[in-house]
N, C-alpha and C positions, 0 to 999 in steps of 0.2 A: 445345623451344619452337616454337610455331606461327609460320609466316611472318606478319609484320605489315606492313600497307601504310600509307602516309601520304598524306593529302590536306590541302591548304590550303583553308580556308574563309573566306568573307567574310560578316559579319553582314548580314541583310536587315531593313530597316525598312518597306519597302513590299510590298504583296501584291496579288494579283488576276491574272486571266488575261493582261492586257496586259503587266504587269510580268514575269510568268513567260515570256511569248513573247519579250520583249526580252532577258531573261537567256539563253534558249536560243540566240537569234540571235548573242549575243556569246560563245558557247562555254561557257556556264555552265549548271548544272542546279540548280533550286531543291531544297532539302533541309530536313528538320527533324530535330532530335535531341531525344529524350525518354527518360524512364525514371528510376527511383529517386526518384520523388516530386519531381523538379525541374520547373520551368516549361519548356515546349518552347522550344528554341532554333532560330530560323529563320535559315538561311544559304544561300549558294550555293557550289557547288564546281565545279572544272573538269570539263567533260563527258567529254573523252577519257580521262583517267586513271580516272575513275569507271567508265566503260563497260568498261575492261579489268579492273578490280577485281571488278565484280559478276559476271563470267563464272566466277569461282571460288566454289564453294559455301562458305558460312559464313566468308567472308573477315573477318578481324579488322583493323579500320581505326583508325588514330590520326588524328583530325581536329585540325588546328592552327587554332584560331579566335582570331585576334588575340593569339597567345602562349599562350592557354589550350588545353591538350591534353585531348581526350576520346577514350576508348577505346570503340569502337562496333562493332556488328554490323548488317548490313543486315536490316531488318525487312520492308520492302515496297518494290517497285519498280513505278512506273507508266510504261508504255511507250506510245508512239504505235503503234496497231495496224498502220499501213501502213508507216511509215518505220522502225519499231523503235528510235527514239531514246528515251532515258530522259527522260520529262517531269518526273518528281518522284521523290524517294527519301526513305523514312523510315528513320532510323537509331536504334538503341536503345543506350543507355549500358550498358556492362558494367564490372564491377569485378574486379580481380585477386583470385583466390581464390573467386569466385562461380561457381556452376554454372548452365549454360544448357541448354535443350532445343533440339536441332537434328536435322535430317534429313541423314544422311551417305550418299553413294552406296556401293553394294556392288559390288566388282569380283571376278570369278572369275579365279584364277591357276592355271597348270599344265594338265596334260592328264590327263583321266580314263582309265581302263583302255581298251585297244584295243577298238573296236566299241561304245563308249558315248558318250553326250552329256551334258554338264553343263548343266542348265537353270537359269537364274537366275530364281527365282520371286519374289524380293523385290528391287526395284531400289534402294530406300533403306531405312535403318534409323533409327528414332527413338532418339536417345541423350540421356542427361543427362551432360554433360561439363564439366570446368573451362573457363571462358570463354577462358582464355589458351592452351589446348592442345586445340583442336577438330581432330580428325583430318580430313585431306583426303578419305579414303575408308576403307572397311573391306575388307580383302582376305581372300578365302576360297580356300585352296589345295585343289585337287581332284586333285593328282598321284596317279595309280594307283588312284583310288577305283573300285569296281566297281558294276555296275548294281544298283539297289535301295537304294543309300546315300542317306540323307536328312540334310542338315545343317540343324539348327534354330537359331533366333535365340539361344537360351540356350547353345548349344554353341560359338559363335564367340568366339574370343579377342579381347577389346577392349583398347584402350589403357588404361594405368593411370588410375584415377579415373573411368572411364566406366561407365555403367550402361545396359543396354538397357531402353527404355520399351515396345517392342513386346511382344506375347505371347511368352514364352520358347519356346512350342511352335510358333510361326510358322515355316513351311517357307521356307528361304532358297535352298538349292541342292538340286536333285534329280538324281541320276545315273540315267539311263535308257538302255535300248537303243533304237535307232531303230525307229519303228513297223513298217516293212516287214520287219525282220530276222527276227523269230520267225515271221511269216506265211510268208516265203519258205522257211524251214526246214521248216515243216509241209507246204508244197506239194511240196518235194523228196522228203520221206518218202513222201507219198501216191503220187507218180509212180514211186518206186522199187518200191512194192508192186505 
């Protein structure tokens, strides 16, 4: 089961830039929850815990709004371009058993064969996954792989219930020799002759 975060929310009845500015000054962030055909729910949440949660990709959040609990994902974050504080956040409701489309970071693990480099060609993969079990990342093991090995999106082992939405032929990791290696060998052979 995926790590779930909790946030306490307070319903908002007033709107506008002035109100939002006062909320932020009080350590709150304006937010809206929507999805599944429901009316948007306007609320405010504590700024500090929210800023820690949004650092995690695809964080599953349980928002407690006056006793009613809403399971949500972050849909959009608006930040102040200078101070980098969160000015507003959009949250989308998810239901248990529902699948969602997310972008998950790809991480290379292990050491490829001596004298080769593992190049990460695709930083994130688009997946369709159960909303309550979104992986933190996708790990690709390159232990002992030799130059010329290519790992494609369709070859990566995904968590149970996940489907890759990117092209299955998309290059994710490429094992290569460093550029200067083959040129140096040619130069040495020419010098020996």
